[in-house]
Each structure stands twice: as structure tokens, then as C-alpha cells.
C-alpha positions, 0 to 999 in steps of 0.5 A: 525531518522524520527519518526513514529507516528508524520509522520504518524499522520501528513499524516493520518490527511492531507489526512483526510483533502482532502478527507473532502475538496472533498467529501461530501458523508459520505460512500465516505468519510469514505472510503476515510479515510479508503484508507488513513489510510491504506496507511499511515499504509503501509508506516509506515509498510515499511519505518518509523521510518527511521534511516539514517546517513551522512558520510563515511561507507559502506552500510550494504549490508547483508541488501539486499536480491536477492535470494527468498525463500531460504533467506526467513523469513515466518513470514515477508513473511505472514505479507506482504502478509496480508498487501497488501490484502486491496489493491484491495478494495481501488483500485476498490472503490477510483480509479476504478480500477478493473481488475485483471491484474491492481491490481495485476500490482498496487501491484507489483508497489508499492512494487517495489517502497518500495523495491528501496526506501529502497534500495536506503536509505540503500546505500546512507544514511545508512538506516538500513530498509532491501530490499527483494525480498521476500517482493515483492514476498509477496507483489504481491501474496497479491494484487493477493489474495486480489483480489481473494477475493473481486471477491468473496465477491462482490458475496454477495449483501450486499458487492457489495452494499456497494462497490458501495455506497463507490465508488468515483465518478470521475468527468472525468467518471462520464461525459463519462457514460452520 
């Protein structure tokens, strides 16, 4: 078993160190730290603790859900949707991704990567996570809802100023704006 807490702490602290080495602006640094811990939380929620095993045996095929909605666990759907809502903020302020299509596509691709990883671990190393098409749907919905909420919030001057202050300028983008 790969435990959650030690992995998450090491990953979170490593991401904080990288951000601290690259950023001097306090608002950008705090935002980068929050983005890093958000990513660590998503990792923890979707992969950890990681129970894997070796040897003969058949995968637990019942852990693969390919029928959307009919086999849905409503509580999981809501939690998976909520998990991806903050993604739009961090994509915009850390990576400069602001368009609806790119935010939703990024949310979909992150979710697809998670589900494919869970599937691969399930069938190769006797992993114990579920692979669920409903998670893919709810994560993508969460990314879209996060985008919609952020667009509404950006109408407020305080939120717009905060987003501008927290946005991490990347040198290649700053050079093209001159």
C-alpha cells in the first residue's frame, strides 16, 4: 500500500518549494501554493491511498462502471463535480487558460487521465479504485460549472483585481505583449 498522507505532504511541499524558487510576488506565490495543494488534494482524492498487489488473480471487474447514469452513485457525482469547480480559477491565474472550451477540455482530459490510470492499476496491479464513466461526466461538469461561476465572479471588481494580482506572468507571454 502507498499511503496518502506521506505522499501528499512530500508532493505539496515540493510544489511549494518550486513555486517559492520561481516567484517573488506574494499574491502569485500564495496562489501558486494554493494551486499546488489543490492538485495534491485531487491526487489524494482520486488515487490515494493506493492499494496494489502482485501475483495471479483476476481484476475486480465490478469496479469498472461503463454505463452512465444508471449505475451512478449520486453522492460521488456531487463530490466529483465539486472537486473540479476550482480548476477554472487555477487554469486562468496559473496557466493563462481562460477560454471555456479549453477549461472544459482540460477538465475532461484530467478526469480521463485519472480514470485511465485507475483502470490500468485495476487490471495490472489489482488496484482497488473504481473506474467510473460517471466520474468523467461529473468532473467535466465541475470544470464547466467552475468556468461559469468564475465568469460571473469576474464581473465583480474585487474578484477581477484579485485574479489580475494573482496571475502568474510567464516570460514568453510577457515578451509577446510588448
